[in-house]
Backbone as a chain_set.jsonl record, in Angstrom:
{"seq": "AKINIATQLSKAFTGAVREVLAADGELVDPRKYLGVGRDAQMAEVRERLRFVGASGKA", "coords": {"N": [[21.889, 3.371, 22.027], [19.682, 3.8, 19.332], [17.99, 1.435, 17.39], [16.417, 1.07, 14.431], [14.41, -1.232, 13.438], [12.022, -1.938, 12.21], [11.708, -0.526, 9.79], [13.679, -1.661, 8.13], [12.743, -4.299, 8.043], [10.308, -3.948, 6.753], [11.194, -2.976, 4.267], [12.582, -5.232, 3.323], [10.489, -7.097, 3.074], [8.626, -5.812, 1.27], [10.304, -5.395, -0.92], [10.926, -7.998, -1.784], [8.367, -8.944, -2.466], [7.714, -7.157, -4.512], [9.606, -7.904, -6.449], [8.709, -10.485, -7.143], [6.155, -9.902, -8.157], [6.849, -8.267, -10.298], [8.124, -10.066, -11.933], [6.067, -11.721, -12.726], [3.487, -10.469, -14.08], [0.804, -11.111, -14.115], [0.109, -12.312, -11.805], [-2.092, -12.787, -9.195], [-2.918, -13.997, -6.889], [-2.537, -13.732, -3.519], [-1.42, -15.667, -1.876], [0.596, -16.749, -3.309], [2.658, -14.89, -3.414], [3.007, -13.566, -0.951], [4.246, -15.273, 0.85], [6.868, -15.31, -0.053], [7.646, -12.737, 0.588], [7.434, -12.878, 3.374], [9.421, -14.78, 3.925], [11.713, -13.367, 3.123], [11.628, -11.328, 4.974], [11.993, -12.747, 7.356], [14.59, -13.657, 6.961], [15.921, -11.244, 7.162], [15.365, -10.643, 9.839], [16.791, -12.698, 11.111], [19.396, -11.953, 10.379], [19.615, -9.465, 11.667], [19.395, -10.284, 14.341], [21.749, -11.759, 14.584], [23.514, -9.657, 14.218], [23.195, -8.078, 16.533], [24.028, -9.841, 18.385], [22.274, -11.687, 19.48], [21.506, -14.08, 18.465], [20.272, -17.348, 18.678], [19.666, -17.263, 21.391], [17.161, -17.484, 22.515]], "CA": [[21.684, 3.693, 20.619], [18.41, 3.328, 18.797], [18.069, 0.636, 16.168], [15.101, 1.028, 13.808], [14.334, -2.504, 12.729], [10.774, -2.038, 11.448], [11.915, -0.025, 8.432], [14.437, -2.667, 7.389], [11.866, -5.449, 7.817], [9.344, -3.542, 5.734], [11.902, -2.923, 2.985], [12.864, -6.607, 2.893], [9.219, -7.699, 2.681], [8.082, -5.203, 0.055], [11.236, -5.618, -2.019], [10.753, -9.366, -2.279], [7.056, -9.027, -3.114], [7.813, -6.413, -5.774], [10.352, -8.721, -7.418], [7.835, -11.567, -7.609], [5.093, -9.327, -8.981], [7.457, -7.77, -11.535], [8.456, -11.225, -12.76], [4.82, -12.295, -13.237], [2.509, -9.387, -14.026], [-0.565, -11.606, -14.011], [-0.042, -12.967, -10.507], [-3.08, -12.085, -8.373], [-3.18, -14.759, -5.668], [-1.567, -13.321, -2.504], [-0.738, -16.827, -1.291], [1.752, -17.05, -4.157], [3.754, -13.931, -3.255], [3.221, -13.108, 0.427], [5.211, -16.179, 1.477], [8.199, -14.853, -0.455], [7.904, -11.562, 1.416], [7.644, -13.338, 4.749], [10.737, -15.421, 3.985], [12.726, -12.307, 3.058], [11.571, -10.629, 6.257], [12.61, -13.62, 8.365], [16.035, -13.629, 6.724], [16.382, -9.967, 7.721], [15.308, -10.797, 11.302], [17.94, -13.527, 11.506], [20.606, -11.145, 10.222], [19.628, -8.455, 12.744], [19.684, -10.981, 15.599], [23.188, -12.029, 14.575], [24.203, -8.372, 14.335], [23.174, -7.609, 17.927], [24.559, -10.899, 19.239], [21.186, -12.374, 20.166], [21.167, -15.292, 17.734], [20.318, -18.589, 19.449], [19.531, -17.021, 22.826], [15.748, -17.427, 22.893]], "C": [[20.387, 3.064, 20.144], [18.652, 2.55, 17.502], [16.659, 0.519, 15.608], [15.013, -0.205, 12.912], [13.119, -2.575, 11.817], [10.946, -1.582, 10.004], [12.652, -1.052, 7.588], [13.578, -3.896, 7.087], [10.85, -5.147, 6.725], [9.985, -3.503, 4.351], [12.188, -4.321, 2.451], [11.599, -7.262, 2.349], [8.734, -7.13, 1.35], [9.004, -5.393, -1.145], [11.068, -6.994, -2.634], [9.426, -9.523, -3.015], [7.088, -8.306, -4.461], [8.543, -7.216, -6.848], [9.472, -9.818, -8.004], [6.763, -11.016, -8.542], [5.64, -8.788, -10.303], [7.769, -8.92, -12.491], [7.216, -11.844, -13.397], [3.71, -11.265, -13.063], [1.069, -9.837, -13.889], [-0.839, -12.312, -12.691], [-1.002, -12.161, -9.641], [-3.351, -12.777, -7.038], [-2.135, -14.41, -4.606], [-0.834, -14.489, -1.852], [0.527, -17.172, -2.066], [2.927, -16.109, -3.91], [3.987, -13.453, -1.827], [4.205, -14.001, 1.179], [6.645, -15.785, 1.157], [8.593, -13.635, 0.378], [8.202, -11.936, 2.853], [9.022, -13.98, 4.901], [11.865, -14.39, 3.957], [12.787, -11.55, 4.376], [12.233, -11.464, 7.351], [14.124, -13.678, 8.192], [16.633, -12.347, 7.302], [16.38, -10.023, 9.251], [16.509, -11.6, 11.783], [19.246, -12.739, 11.437], [20.712, -10.103, 11.334], [19.93, -9.101, 14.088], [21.16, -11.333, 15.695], [23.976, -10.743, 14.822], [24.272, -7.889, 15.786], [23.65, -8.682, 18.903], [23.504, -11.679, 19.99], [20.79, -13.678, 19.483], [21.323, -16.52, 18.627], [20.154, -18.418, 20.944], [18.082, -16.938, 23.282], [15.427, -18.479, 23.93]], "O": [[20.048, 1.94, 20.513], [19.424, 2.97, 16.641], [15.791, -0.074, 16.248], [15.487, -0.203, 11.776], [13.175, -3.205, 10.761], [10.387, -2.191, 9.092], [12.279, -1.285, 6.438], [13.673, -4.469, 6.002], [10.568, -5.992, 5.875], [9.385, -3.949, 3.373], [12.05, -4.566, 1.252], [11.625, -7.902, 1.298], [8.462, -7.88, 0.413], [8.529, -5.537, -2.271], [11.067, -7.142, -3.856], [9.367, -10.16, -4.066], [6.541, -8.806, -5.443], [8.147, -7.21, -8.013], [9.485, -10.055, -9.212], [6.493, -11.594, -9.595], [4.953, -8.851, -11.323], [7.687, -8.763, -13.709], [7.297, -12.424, -14.48], [3.071, -11.204, -12.012], [0.196, -9.027, -13.577], [-1.927, -12.854, -12.495], [-0.759, -10.983, -9.378], [-3.959, -12.181, -6.149], [-0.964, -14.752, -4.768], [0.266, -14.311, -1.33], [1.428, -17.818, -1.531], [4.074, -16.478, -4.163], [5.079, -12.973, -1.521], [4.923, -13.522, 2.057], [7.533, -15.912, 2.001], [9.737, -13.519, 0.819], [9.108, -11.382, 3.475], [9.71, -13.747, 5.894], [12.853, -14.523, 4.679], [13.865, -11.176, 4.839], [12.959, -10.924, 8.185], [14.858, -13.742, 9.178], [17.726, -12.369, 7.867], [17.296, -9.504, 9.888], [17.166, -11.222, 12.753], [20.093, -12.843, 12.324], [21.795, -9.889, 11.88], [20.652, -8.521, 14.899], [21.759, -11.219, 16.764], [24.976, -10.741, 15.541], [25.293, -7.352, 16.215], [23.673, -8.455, 20.112], [23.795, -12.274, 21.028], [19.822, -14.315, 19.897], [22.364, -16.715, 19.254], [20.471, -19.335, 21.702], [17.804, -16.372, 24.34], [14.283, -18.583, 24.37]]}, "num_chains": 1, "name": "protein.A"}
């Protein structure tokens, strides 16, 4: 079975960035919001690894 992970990672990243930018419309420094996107993406990666049973097997 095929599992398309890239789409879910992209949605997690862009969703988190959109929330931050919506909360502060004057935010222009990418260092302030890209970290939030990266953290959301990593949380999604961890969840997917747990889902496929690969968590902690690196």
